[in-house]
C-alpha positions in Angstrom: -20.7 7.2 11.0 -17.4 8.3 9.4 -18.4 12.0 9.4 -19.8 11.8 12.9 -16.7 10.1 14.3 -14.3 12.6 12.8 -16.5 15.5 13.9 -17.4 14.4 17.4 -14.4 12.4 18.7 -10.7 12.9 18.9 -9.9 9.8 16.9 -7.5 10.5 14.0 -8.0 7.3 12.1 -10.9 4.9 11.4 -10.6 1.2 10.5 -13.0 -1.3 8.9 -12.3 -5.0 9.0 -14.0 -7.5 6.8 -13.8 -11.1 5.4 -12.1 -11.1 2.0 -15.3 -12.5 0.4 -17.5 -9.6 1.6 -17.4 -7.6 -1.6 -20.2 -5.3 -0.5 -18.3 -4.2 2.6 -15.1 -3.7 0.6 -17.0 -1.6 -2.0 -18.6 0.5 0.8 -15.3 1.2 2.5 -13.8 2.2 -0.9 -16.8 4.4 -1.7 -16.5 6.4 1.5 -12.9 7.1 0.8 -11.1 4.3 2.8 -8.2 2.4 1.3 -7.1 -1.2 1.9 -4.1 -1.1 4.1 -3.7 -4.8 5.1 -4.7 -8.4 4.5 -4.1 -11.0 7.1 -4.9 -14.6 7.8 -7.2 -15.4 10.7 -8.8 -18.5 12.1 -12.4 -17.3 11.7 -12.5 -15.8 8.2 -9.5 -17.3 6.5 -8.4 -13.9 5.2 -9.5 -10.5 6.4 -9.1 -7.1 4.9 -8.4 -3.9 6.8 -9.4 -0.6 5.3 -8.5 2.7 6.9 -8.9 6.5 6.6 -7.2 9.3 8.5 -8.9 12.5 9.7 -6.5 14.3 7.4 -7.6 12.3 4.4 -11.2 13.0 5.4 -10.6 16.7 5.7 -8.9 16.8 2.2 -11.8 14.8 0.7 -14.3 17.2 2.2 -12.4 20.2 0.8 -12.3 18.7 -2.7 -16.1 18.1 -2.6 -16.8 21.7 -1.9 -15.4 22.9 -5.2 
């Protein structure tokens, strides 16, 4: 999804939101190159995490994988 979105859309940043206890989602976001940019309290989850990645970061990651 990350690669498709950066290749086929004009979005310059992607976000992923998850409940703080969802360790699998946090690990997946980190594994694909996203970094945690925010934590916030919410009524549904108690605490949610926000992970993000810019298209520029994605481009740099792709270049380093080619080597």
